[in-house]
N, CA, C and O of each residue as an XYZ file, in Angstrom:
568
protein
N       7.966   -103.654     94.493
C       7.098   -103.468     93.352
C       7.863   -102.694     92.290
O       8.383   -101.613     92.568
N       7.936   -103.213     91.119
C       8.640   -102.574     90.022
C       7.710   -101.566     89.365
O       6.495   -101.763     89.349
N       8.266   -100.490     88.826
C       7.435    -99.396     88.358
C       7.504    -99.115     86.875
O       6.659    -98.364     86.388
N       8.407    -99.636     86.143
C       8.512    -99.406     84.714
C       9.515   -100.364     84.131
O      10.345   -100.916     84.854
N       9.452   -100.565     82.865
C      10.398   -101.483     82.271
C      10.833   -100.989     80.925
O      10.107   -100.258     80.252
N      12.027   -101.389     80.530
C      12.574   -101.034     79.232
C      12.884   -102.321     78.505
O      13.556   -103.196     79.050
N      12.407   -102.448     77.287
C      12.698   -103.602     76.459
C      13.584   -103.120     75.324
O      13.158   -102.306     74.505
N      14.804   -103.611     75.271
C      15.720   -103.217     74.207
C      15.334   -103.953     72.935
O      15.255   -105.181     72.933
N      15.092   -103.220     71.851
C      14.689   -103.828     70.594
C      15.863   -103.904     69.633
O      15.932   -104.829     68.824
N      16.754   -102.987     69.699
C      17.988   -102.982     68.925
C      18.836   -101.890     69.536
O      18.444   -101.275     70.528
N      19.987   -101.645     68.957
C      20.829   -100.580     69.479
C      20.113    -99.242     69.347
O      20.260    -98.371     70.204
N      19.339    -99.073     68.275
C      18.694    -97.793     68.011
C      17.284    -97.683     68.594
O      16.789    -96.572     68.786
N      16.631    -98.807     68.879
C      15.230    -98.755     69.297
C      15.015    -99.495     70.605
O      15.616   -100.539     70.856
N      14.144    -98.930     71.436
C      13.739    -99.638     72.644
C      12.348    -99.181     73.056
O      11.951    -98.042     72.811
N      11.624   -100.084     73.681
C      10.330    -99.749     74.260
C      10.548    -99.377     75.713
O      11.270   -100.063     76.437
N       9.929    -98.298     76.134
C      10.049    -97.831     77.507
C       8.649    -97.812     78.107
O       7.805    -97.014     77.701
N       8.405    -98.687     79.068
C       7.133    -98.710     79.789
C       7.344    -97.995     81.116
O       8.323    -98.260     81.813
N       6.432    -97.088     81.472
C       6.558    -96.338     82.711
C       5.319    -96.565     83.556
O       4.192    -96.315     83.129
N       5.561    -97.045     84.764
C       4.479    -97.248     85.718
C       4.157    -95.930     86.411
O       5.044    -95.097     86.599
N       2.927    -95.737     86.785
C       2.479    -94.512     87.436
C       2.743    -94.596     88.943
O       1.810    -94.633     89.745
N       4.009    -94.626     89.308
C       4.427    -94.705     90.705
C       5.857    -94.191     90.797
O       6.612    -94.232     89.826
N       6.210    -93.710     91.974
C       7.552    -93.180     92.184
C       8.458    -94.229     92.810
O       7.999    -95.245     93.334
N       9.758    -93.956     92.742
C      10.759    -94.881     93.265
C      10.904    -94.737     94.775
O      10.367    -93.813     95.386
N      11.634    -95.659     95.347
C      11.947    -95.611     96.768
C      11.198    -96.654     97.571
O      10.095    -97.070     97.218
N      11.822    -97.063     98.652
C      11.259    -98.112     99.499
C       9.908    -97.693    100.074
O       8.960    -98.479    100.066
N       9.814    -96.478    100.567
C       8.551    -96.032    101.177
C       7.420    -96.020    100.150
O       6.300    -96.428    100.459
N       7.702    -95.556     98.938
C       6.676    -95.556     97.894
C       6.274    -96.975     97.520
O       5.098    -97.239     97.268
N       7.228    -97.882     97.482
C       6.931    -99.278     97.162
C       6.018    -99.886     98.215
O       5.045   -100.563     97.885
N       6.330    -99.646     99.477
C       5.499   -100.170    100.573
C       4.106    -99.555    100.513
O       3.109   -100.265    100.648
N       4.030    -98.257    100.315
C       2.735    -97.570    100.220
C       1.910    -98.122     99.058
O       0.718    -98.388     99.211
N       2.545    -98.293     97.901
C       1.845    -98.835     96.732
C       1.357   -100.252     96.982
O       0.243   -100.604     96.595
N       2.181   -101.064     97.626
C       1.810   -102.455     97.908
C       0.556   -102.498     98.772
O      -0.381   -103.241     98.477
N       0.538   -101.704     99.839
C      -0.633   -101.672    100.717
C      -1.854   -101.112     99.991
O      -2.965   -101.616    100.157
N      -1.649   -100.087     99.203
C      -2.760    -99.493     98.460
C      -3.398   -100.530     97.538
O      -4.619   -100.683     97.514
N      -2.558   -101.242     96.776
C      -3.076   -102.275     95.869
C      -3.778   -103.390     96.631
O      -4.758   -103.952     96.142
N      -3.294   -103.713     97.814
C      -3.868   -104.790     98.609
C      -5.197   -104.380     99.244
O      -6.158   -105.149     99.226
N      -5.250   -103.171     99.804
C      -6.425   -102.738    100.559
C      -7.497   -102.048     99.719
O      -8.688   -102.203     99.988
N      -7.089   -101.297     98.717
C      -8.048   -100.552     97.897
C      -7.651   -100.608     96.433
O      -7.346    -99.576     95.835
N      -7.650   -101.791     95.849
C      -7.176   -101.928     94.464
C      -7.972   -101.108     93.454
O      -7.419   -100.683     92.440
N      -9.243   -100.881     93.706
C     -10.063   -100.139     92.744
C      -9.676    -98.666     92.660
O     -10.030    -97.991     91.694
N      -8.955    -98.162     93.654
C      -8.549    -96.754     93.641
C      -7.076    -96.578     93.286
O      -6.558    -95.462     93.322
N      -6.408    -97.661     92.947
C      -4.983    -97.580     92.617
C      -4.816    -96.933     91.247
O      -5.530    -97.283     90.307
N      -3.883    -95.994     91.124
C      -3.787    -95.152     89.926
C      -2.891    -95.701     88.819
O      -2.624    -94.997     87.845
N      -2.425    -96.931     88.943
C      -1.549    -97.473     87.903
C      -2.108    -98.779     87.364
O      -1.881    -99.846     87.934
N      -2.839    -98.688     86.263
C      -3.412    -99.885     85.657
C      -2.325   -100.817     85.124
O      -2.510   -102.034     85.118
N      -1.209   -100.272     84.681
C      -0.108   -101.115     84.223
C       0.423   -101.965     85.381
O       0.727   -103.144     85.197
N       0.535   -101.373     86.563
C       0.954   -102.127     87.752
C      -0.059   -103.217     88.073
O       0.309   -104.368     88.311
N      -1.328   -102.851     88.079
C      -2.395   -103.796     88.425
C      -2.398   -104.983     87.478
O      -2.558   -106.125     87.910
N      -2.220   -104.719     86.183
C      -2.304   -105.796     85.195
C      -1.060   -106.687     85.186
O      -1.163   -107.869     84.861
N       0.102   -106.152     85.532
C       1.346   -106.914     85.357
C       1.964   -107.442     86.644
O       2.860   -108.285     86.594
N       1.501   -106.962     87.794
C       2.062   -107.394     89.076
C       0.976   -107.845     90.029
O      -0.124   -107.293     90.049
N       1.300   -108.858     90.817
C       0.452   -109.271     91.930
C       1.142   -108.790     93.208
O       2.162   -108.104     93.146
N       0.594   -109.143     94.342
C       1.223   -108.774     95.613
C       2.572   -109.464     95.790
O       3.365   -109.071     96.645
N       2.829   -110.481     94.991
C       4.049   -111.275     95.149
C       5.081   -111.028     94.054
O       6.106   -111.708     94.019
N       4.839   -110.087     93.174
C       5.797   -109.775     92.125
C       5.169   -109.827     90.745
O       3.947   -109.863     90.601
N       6.029   -109.829     89.731
C       5.568   -109.827     88.353
C       4.764   -111.092     88.062
O       5.159   -112.195     88.441
N       3.638   -110.917     87.390
C       2.799   -112.061     87.025
C       3.526   -112.942     86.017
O       4.186   -112.446     85.104
N       3.397   -114.258     86.195
C       4.092   -115.214     85.330
C       3.730   -115.028     83.865
O       4.602   -115.110     83.000
N       2.463   -114.779     83.572
C       2.049   -114.620     82.177
C       2.697   -113.394     81.535
O       3.078   -113.443     80.365
N       2.828   -112.305     82.275
C       3.472   -111.094     81.759
C       4.962   -111.350     81.549
O       5.522   -110.980     80.517
N       5.595   -111.978     82.524
C       7.017   -112.303     82.406
C       7.255   -113.183     81.182
O       8.192   -112.953     80.417
N       6.405   -114.187     81.002
C       6.533   -115.059     79.839
C       6.316   -114.311     78.538
O       7.025   -114.539     77.558
N       5.337   -113.416     78.527
C       5.048   -112.608     77.339
C       6.250   -111.753     76.962
O       6.665   -111.737     75.804
N       6.805   -111.045     77.932
C       7.961   -110.182     77.687
C       9.132   -111.008     77.156
O       9.816   -110.601     76.217
N       9.350   -112.166     77.765
C      10.476   -113.008     77.346
C      10.278   -113.600     75.959
O      11.257   -113.934     75.291
N       9.021   -113.739     75.507
C       8.746   -114.341     74.199
C       8.543   -113.321     73.082
O       8.356   -113.702     71.927
N       8.577   -112.042     73.408
C       8.428   -111.034     72.359
C       9.473   -111.258     71.286
O      10.595   -111.680     71.571
N       9.103   -110.978     70.075
C      10.012   -111.202     68.953
C      11.010   -110.051     68.819
O      11.294   -109.574     67.721
N      11.524   -109.628     69.954
C      12.549   -108.587     70.000
C      13.584   -109.004     71.039
O      13.235   -109.635     72.036
N      14.847   -108.660     70.819
C      15.852   -109.011     71.818
C      15.622   -108.257     73.121
O      15.268   -107.078     73.111
N      15.822   -108.930     74.221
C      15.746   -108.296     75.536
C      17.143   -108.335     76.131
O      17.770   -109.392     76.202
N      17.618   -107.190     76.552
C      18.980   -107.078     77.066
C      18.950   -106.978     78.582
O      18.034   -106.388     79.154
N      19.953   -107.554     79.228
C      20.090   -107.411     80.672
C      20.592   -106.001     80.963
O      21.702   -105.634     80.578
N      19.777   -105.231     81.634
C      20.162   -103.853     81.922
C      20.341   -103.593     83.406
O      21.068   -102.678     83.793
N      19.685   -104.391     84.242
C      19.795   -104.248     85.677
C      19.933   -105.615     86.287
O      19.796   -106.628     85.602
N      20.197   -105.647     87.548
C      20.426   -106.918     88.209
C      19.138   -107.616     88.618
O      19.196   -108.665     89.259
N      17.981   -107.072     88.270
C      16.728   -107.707     88.667
C      16.554   -109.040     87.944
O      17.169   -109.274     86.904
N      15.729   -109.893     88.491
C      15.587   -111.255     87.979
C      14.747   -111.358     86.723
O      14.634   -112.444     86.156
N      14.161   -110.279     86.273
C      13.302   -110.351     85.102
C      14.001   -109.926     83.815
O      13.349   -109.828     82.775
N      15.262   -109.680     83.853
C      16.043   -109.291     82.676
C      15.531   -107.999     82.048
O      15.645   -107.802     80.838
N      14.986   -107.149     82.849
C      14.419   -105.892     82.366
C      14.854   -104.752     83.268
O      15.115   -104.949     84.454
N      14.930   -103.576     82.706
C      15.195   -102.383     83.508
C      13.860   -101.765     83.884
O      13.016   -101.539     83.017
N      13.661   -101.494     85.150
C      12.412   -100.902     85.607
C      12.602    -99.428     85.916
O      13.557    -99.041     86.589
N      11.686    -98.609     85.418
C      11.712    -97.168     85.662
C      10.491    -96.759     86.466
O       9.388    -97.267     86.265
N      10.715    -95.836     87.373
C       9.619    -95.178     88.066
C       9.353    -93.876     87.317
O      10.196    -93.422     86.544
N       8.196    -93.279     87.540
C       7.899    -92.053     86.791
C       8.892    -90.943     87.123
O       9.242    -90.153     86.246
N       9.353    -90.867     88.376
C      10.325    -89.827     88.712
C      11.664    -90.075     88.017
O      12.335    -89.124     87.618
N      12.055    -91.330     87.870
C      13.289    -91.657     87.159
C      13.153    -91.353     85.669
O      14.093    -90.868     85.039
N      11.979    -91.641     85.114
C      11.719    -91.330     83.708
C      11.849    -89.829     83.475
O      12.472    -89.401     82.503
N      11.260    -89.027     84.369
C      11.306    -87.576     84.220
C      12.731    -87.039     84.319
O      13.073    -86.055     83.663
N      13.560    -87.681     85.135
C      14.958    -87.273     85.243
C      15.745    -87.622     83.983
O      16.618    -86.863     83.563
N      15.442    -88.752     83.391
C      16.209    -89.256     82.252
C      15.789    -88.620     80.932
O      16.631    -88.399     80.061
N      14.510    -88.325     80.769
C      13.985    -87.811     79.505
C      13.320    -86.463     79.719
O      12.669    -86.235     80.738
N      13.486    -85.585     78.765
C      12.873    -84.264     78.825
C      11.467    -84.349     78.238
O      11.231    -83.939     77.101
N      10.545    -84.883     79.021
C       9.154    -85.074     78.594
C       8.236    -84.548     79.700
O       7.558    -85.338     80.358
N       8.201    -83.233     79.916
C       7.433    -82.687     81.040
C       5.933    -82.964     80.967
O       5.262    -82.961     81.999
N       5.396    -83.202     79.778
C       3.960    -83.432     79.639
C       3.594    -84.915     79.591
O       2.444    -85.260     79.318
N       4.557    -85.787     79.851
C       4.287    -87.231     79.804
C       3.253    -87.601     80.856
O       3.256    -87.077     81.970
N       2.374    -88.510     80.477
C       1.335    -89.005     81.381
C       1.570    -90.495     81.591
O       2.002    -91.202     80.681
N       1.281    -90.960     82.800
C       1.580    -92.340     83.165
C       0.346    -93.042     83.723
O      -0.529    -92.385     84.288
N       0.261    -94.346     83.578
C       1.197    -95.244     82.918
C       1.111    -95.084     81.402
O       0.080    -94.689     80.857
N       2.208    -95.398     80.748
C       2.279    -95.286     79.294
C       3.514    -96.031     78.810
O       4.272    -96.589     79.603
N       3.700    -96.032     77.509
C       4.901    -96.633     76.929
C       5.365    -95.744     75.786
O       4.559    -95.150     75.070
N       6.668    -95.666     75.632
C       7.275    -94.862     74.581
C       8.205    -95.724     73.753
O       8.722    -96.738     74.222
N       8.409    -95.308     72.521
C       9.383    -95.938     71.645
C      10.554    -94.979     71.509
O      10.385    -93.841     71.072
N      11.732    -95.436     71.881
C      12.948    -94.655     71.711
C      13.622    -95.144     70.443
O      14.038    -96.300     70.355
N      13.728    -94.265     69.466
C      14.306    -94.621     68.178
C      15.167    -93.465     67.696
O      14.709    -92.323     67.648
N      16.404    -93.755     67.342
C      17.335    -92.724     66.873
C      17.402    -91.551     67.846
O      17.379    -90.391     67.435
N      17.482    -91.857     69.116
C      17.585    -90.868     70.202
C      16.351    -89.994     70.347
O      16.399    -88.973     71.034
N      15.244    -90.374     69.713
C      13.996    -89.620     69.842
C      12.958    -90.499     70.521
O      12.807    -91.678     70.198
N      12.255    -89.906     71.459
C      11.232    -90.615     72.211
C       9.865    -90.190     71.704
O       9.575    -88.998     71.598
N       9.023    -91.172     71.388
C       7.659    -90.833     70.982
C       6.682    -91.820     71.599
O       7.027    -92.958     71.917
N       5.467    -91.354     71.755
C       4.435    -92.147     72.417
C       4.164    -93.436     71.651
O       3.995    -93.420     70.432
N       4.124    -94.539     72.368
C       3.868    -95.865     71.807
C       2.504    -96.375     72.282
O       1.706    -96.853     71.476
N       2.239    -96.275     73.573
C       0.928    -96.597     74.149
C       0.577    -95.455     75.093
O       1.308    -95.182     76.045
N      -0.535    -94.795     74.830
C      -0.926    -93.628     75.623
C      -1.461    -94.041     76.995
O      -1.767    -95.207     77.243
N      -1.560    -93.057     77.865
C      -2.147    -93.281     79.182
C      -3.579    -93.795     79.044
O      -3.974    -94.727     79.745
N      -4.353    -93.198     78.151
C      -5.740    -93.642     77.954
C      -5.803    -95.085     77.477
O      -6.620    -95.868     77.961
N      -4.943    -95.438     76.529
C      -4.915    -96.824     76.043
C      -4.514    -97.780     77.159
O      -5.115    -98.841     77.325
N      -3.494    -97.396     77.922
C      -3.009    -98.249     79.006
C      -4.091    -98.428     80.070
O      -4.274    -99.524     80.599
N      -4.796    -97.359     80.376
C      -5.837    -97.436     81.402
C      -7.103    -98.125     80.918
O      -7.944    -98.514     81.728
N      -7.249    -98.282     79.609
C      -8.468    -98.908     79.080
C      -8.416   -100.432     79.099
O      -9.451   -101.081     78.950
N      -7.230   -101.016     79.278
C      -7.164   -102.477     79.295
C      -7.736   -103.008     80.604
O      -7.486   -102.465     81.680
N      -8.508   -104.082     80.481
C      -9.176   -104.660     81.645
C      -8.564   -105.969     82.105
O      -9.010   -106.556     83.091
N      -7.548   -106.426     81.398
C      -6.919   -107.693     81.770
C      -5.502   -107.728     81.214
O      -5.129   -106.941     80.344
N      -4.745   -108.647     81.736
C      -3.391   -108.837     81.228
C      -3.423   -109.279     79.774
O      -2.585   -108.853     78.980
N      -4.381   -110.128     79.415
C      -4.509   -110.564     78.018
C      -4.732   -109.378     77.085
O      -4.142   -109.316     76.006
N      -5.583   -108.437     77.496
C      -5.825   -107.239     76.679
C      -4.549   -106.411     76.539
O      -4.263   -105.886     75.463
N      -3.790   -106.294     77.618
C      -2.539   -105.537     77.562
C      -1.555   -106.196     76.599
O      -0.933   -105.517     75.782
N      -1.417   -107.505     76.694
C      -0.490   -108.209     75.803
C      -0.934   -108.079     74.350
O      -0.101   -107.936     73.455
N      -2.237   -108.127     74.117
C      -2.764   -107.947     72.759
C      -2.458   -106.541     72.248
O      -2.075   -106.369     71.091
N      -2.625   -105.540     73.106
C      -2.330   -104.155     72.735
C      -0.848   -103.986     72.389
O      -0.516   -103.356     71.385
N       0.033   -104.537     73.204
C       1.471   -104.437     72.933
C       1.800   -105.105     71.602
O       2.537   -104.543     70.791
N       1.261   -106.295     71.374
C       1.505   -106.994     70.102
C       0.998   -106.187     68.912
O       1.670   -106.096     67.885
N      -0.189   -105.603     69.053
C      -0.770   -104.791     67.980
C       0.128   -103.602     67.666
O       0.389   -103.309     66.499
N       0.599   -102.920     68.700
C       1.452   -101.739     68.505
C       2.797   -102.125     67.882
O       3.311   -101.413     67.020
N       3.356   -103.237     68.314
C       4.620   -103.705     67.733
C       4.435   -103.983     66.249
O       5.285   -103.631     65.430
N       3.324   -104.613     65.912
C       3.026   -104.925     64.507
C       2.848   -103.640     63.696
O       3.380   -103.524     62.592
N       2.098   -102.671     64.245
C       1.877   -101.394     63.561
C       3.194   -100.663     63.303
O       3.352   -100.001     62.277
N       4.135   -100.787     64.234
C       5.435   -100.115     64.101
C       6.401   -100.898     63.224
O       7.460   -100.390     62.857
N       6.042   -102.125     62.890
C       6.930   -102.963     62.094
C       8.175   -103.392     62.848
O       9.240   -103.560     62.255
N       8.043   -103.566     64.137
C       9.200   -103.920     64.979
C       9.374   -105.417     65.090
O      10.296   -105.884     65.759
């Protein structure tokens, strides 16, 4: 189960999505079972909306690939995206008050909130999430 993703928008700008889950095989297995057995109590709405028990949802993968921004290969995963866990995000960025799931815009070496935890948790479907991402991209002029 992937926990976060980074979409490279240019050399200076990138979107950073962070899933509300930690890295590691044991955490992945625990999260998978949690989503399968008690999905209503799972704490990562971004995970719920973008992943099924079998991996990234096709509609989300297609959406990410069709965004009007360049996507760079950053890791060896098959989705052409870099995935971050919340613990990896905390190690990489000095954002002690960050709440997850959420998304940030990295621009000119500065990280700022792009989609808040409340906004991310308020979406009830993948379509709503994709609409929210498109709206935010438009608002930012990206």
